[in-house]
N, C-alpha and C positions, 0 to 999 in steps of 0.2 A: 469426378474429377475432382481431385479435391483443391482444395483456394487454399491461398498460403501466400501470409505478408510479412513482408521480412524487413524491421528500423533496424538499422544501427545508426544510435546520436551517440555521439560525448555532449557532457553536462545538461544542463536544467532545460525546457520549455515552459515557459510561467503562463502559468493560464486557471485558469478561476474552478472549482467543482463543486457538481452539485452533491449532495449527501449528508451528515457530521458529520464531518470531522471536528467539527466544532462547536460544541451551543452554545444554546444563553449566557453571556458573561457571570460570573460571579461578582457581586461586591464584597466588598474583607474590608469596612470600614471607607476608605476612600482611595482605596485601591478596589480596579476590579480584572479580575483576572481568571480566562480565559478557559474551560471544557473542552479538552481536546479526548477526542475520544475515538481506541486505533483496533480497531476490525481485523479480528481474523489475526488474529498479534501469536508469535513464535519467535521461539526463543529458544537457539542452540550456543553450546559452548565447544568450542576445539582450540585443539592449541594453550597458545595464552588470550585468547580472544573469545566473546559472548557477544552472538552476534543480533539482533532480535530484529525481525522487517513485521510488517502491518500493510492496511489497504486502507482506503478513504471509502467515504461513504459514496453507493453508486444505486443504475437501481434502472435506467435509460440507454438507449442504443445509445443517444448522442453523448452521455458521459463523457468522463473521462477515468483513468485506470489512472491511477492515484496509489503511489510507492513507495513507501520508508525505509532507512536499512537506518538502526542503529549499533555502533560497536563498541565494546567495553572493556577497556584490557584486564585480565583476569590477575595482571603482578600489577601495581598501581606506579611502577615503575619505569613503563612505558605510555609515554607523553608526546606520542606521535601519530596522526594516525596514519595507516597502510593506505595505500589508492584500493581504490576497487571498484568493480564491475559490477552488475546484474543483469542476467537473462531474464526475461520476463515468455513466457508463452504461452496463451490464449485459446483452448483449445476446445471447442463446441461438443460436449455430450450427446449430440445425434447427427448432426449434419457434419463432410468432411467441409469443414473449416477451420482455419487457425488465428490465429497473429504473432507475431514473436516479438523480441524488438532485444538486444540487447547494449546498454546504457553506463557514461560513466558515475560515479556517485562523486556525489559534491559536497564535501561535507563540511555543516560546522559543527563546533564545540558548544557543548550542549549547555556550558556554563556561561557562554555571552549574548545565546537565547535571551528570547522573553519567558517571565515568568508563565506557569500553570496550570489548568488541574488536569491531569489523564489520566486516564483509564481505559479498560479490553471489555472489548465485548467480542463476544461470541454469539450463536445464532440462536443460544438456548440459558445464558447465562454472560453474568457479565461484571467485572474485576471490579477489587477496593479501586479510592479513589489516592492516588498520588499525585505528589508534589512536584515542581517539575521548574529546574533541572534535579538532578537526583545529585546525591551528594557524592558518590562516586567517578569520576574525570570519564566523557564516554561526547564521542559524537555523532553525526545524526543525516544526513543524508531527506530531499525527501522530490520521487524522482515523479515529474507534472504530465498528465496527459503523456504519459510513458507506450500506447501505443497506436498514439492518434489517431484517436479517435474524435473529438472531441468540436465540430464544425464551428461552433459559436465562435470561437478564439482562435480556431487557425484554420484561413481559407478553404487545405489546402488534406483535410481531415476526412477520412470516413466511417460513418456510426459503425458501429462493430453489426453482428448481425441477431437477431431477434433472438433467441433460447438460453439453453442451461449450459455453466462452460467449467470449467479448470482450469486455475491459473495455478501454472508454475512458478515455484523466486528459487531459480541459482543464486550463489554471490560466491564471489572471487574472491580474496584483497592476498596481494600484493605481499608476499611477509614470504621469512624461504624456512622451508618447502612452501607454494602457494596454498593456503584449507581453502575450502572450497563447502560450502553451507552448501545442501538439497532440504530446502523446505518441502510440507507435505502439501498438496496440492488446496488452494479455496474454491471450496464452489461459488459462482459466483450468477445472476441471469440479470437478464439486461430485456427490458419489453419498449415496447412503442408509444405507447403513455399513455395516464394511470389508467383507463378504463381497460386497457391490458391487461397493464398488473392486477388491479380488481378481479376481473374478469378469470385469470390464472388461479390466483388466490384460494375464489373462489371452486374451483376444480381442483384444488389439490386437499380442500378441509376434508369436499365431499367424498374423496378418495378416502379418507382418516377413518371416516366415520361408518 
């Protein structure tokens, strides 16, 4: 029987996260800039908008699934951000198990957010460092522990099952007509602990030889 968990939520739940969304700060004179990593960044353009999404660091079954959405107008005359929702679906690659959530994006104006250095990281490559906020005006939303899987900060959270997954992200922005951005599935893996992680990596290396 398939295990299916569905979460309907509006807004964001604030929790901490394991991983490397923000790496060690970089000193620039008297100022300290955070280095921010956008894991598995994807970009799409539709209508008058560019949508970007990425995820935060992860690794263990108790880690949260954190997702970002950034909207940038392709027409500079658009000075307000429309409402948007994200639908997330985490599907296990081997088991009949999935987690699902639909959440409203709570946007902040990029120009009003703290400055940082950021770059994209994919499984086998990294993009160049860029200064945030960008020159073009944009809005950014951060969805924290979107699948309620981090029991360290949420007593009602349920960790995900161990194993390999695909994360499907669909963003819908409320313009006329509505625009839907369906991003490519993002592979994710969750382990019980560090020993489990190292064992899995060793097994994968042995299959490559």
